[in-house]
C-alpha positions in Angstrom: 0.0 -0.1 0.0 1.3 3.4 -0.7 2.1 6.1 1.8 -0.6 8.3 0.3 -3.3 5.7 0.9 -2.0 5.2 4.7 -2.3 8.8 5.2 -5.7 8.9 3.6 -6.8 6.1 6.0 -5.5 8.1 8.9 -7.3 11.3 7.7 -10.5 9.1 7.6 -11.1 10.0 3.9 -14.3 8.1 2.6 -14.0 4.3 2.1 -15.3 4.4 -1.5 -12.6 7.0 -2.4 -9.6 4.7 -0.9 -11.1 1.7 -2.7 -10.9 3.6 -5.9 -7.4 4.8 -5.4 -6.3 1.4 -4.7 -8.0 0.0 -7.7 -6.4 2.5 -9.8 -2.9 1.9 -8.3 -3.4 -1.8 -9.1 -4.3 -1.3 -12.6 -1.3 1.2 -13.0 1.1 -1.4 -11.5 -0.2 -4.0 -14.1 0.3 -1.9 -17.0 4.1 -1.8 -16.3 6.8 0.8 -17.0 6.2 0.9 -20.7 3.1 2.9 -20.2 5.0 5.3 -17.9 7.6 5.8 -20.5 4.9 6.4 -23.0 3.2 9.1 -20.7 6.6 10.7 -20.2 7.2 10.8 -24.1 3.7 12.4 -24.5 4.6 15.2 -21.9 7.9 15.8 -23.6 6.2 15.9 -27.0 4.0 18.7 -25.6 6.8 20.7 -24.4 8.8 20.3 -27.6 7.3 23.2 -29.3 8.0 25.5 -26.5 11.7 24.3 -26.4 11.9 24.7 -30.1 10.7 28.3 -29.9 12.9 29.1 -27.1 16.0 27.7 -28.9 15.0 29.6 -32.2 14.8 32.8 -30.0 18.3 32.1 -28.5 19.7 31.5 -32.0 18.1 34.7 -33.3 19.6 36.7 -30.4 23.1 35.0 -31.0 22.8 35.9 -34.7 21.9 39.4 -34.2 24.9 39.8 -31.7 27.2 38.1 -34.2 25.9 40.5 -37.0 26.6 43.6 -34.8 30.0 42.4 -34.0 30.6 42.0 -37.5 29.6 45.0 -38.7 31.6 46.8 -35.9 34.9 44.7 -37.0 34.2 45.5 -40.7 33.7 49.1 -40.0 37.1 49.2 -38.0 38.9 47.3 -40.6 37.7 49.7 -43.4 38.6 52.7 -41.3 42.2 51.3 -40.8 42.6 50.5 -44.5 41.5 54.2 -45.5 43.4 55.8 -42.7 46.7 57.3 -44.2 50.0 57.6 -42.3 50.9 61.2 -41.7 
């Protein structure tokens, strides 16, 4: 018996609720770990679009930073090339 059910009994929750919970836990145990991994995969799939958008945003920010640094570098290089020694 799970700790949650023990606590529920001590709290004197309705007997019918405890029976339903025990029945649920037994069915879940019979299904095995493969259904748990399926549930985990389903949760991860739900999060994937958000993660992808976050990664895309991070990549966009990095690209913009690179472009700014590149423009600054090119501008400095160009000014060095056009500068004439006195």
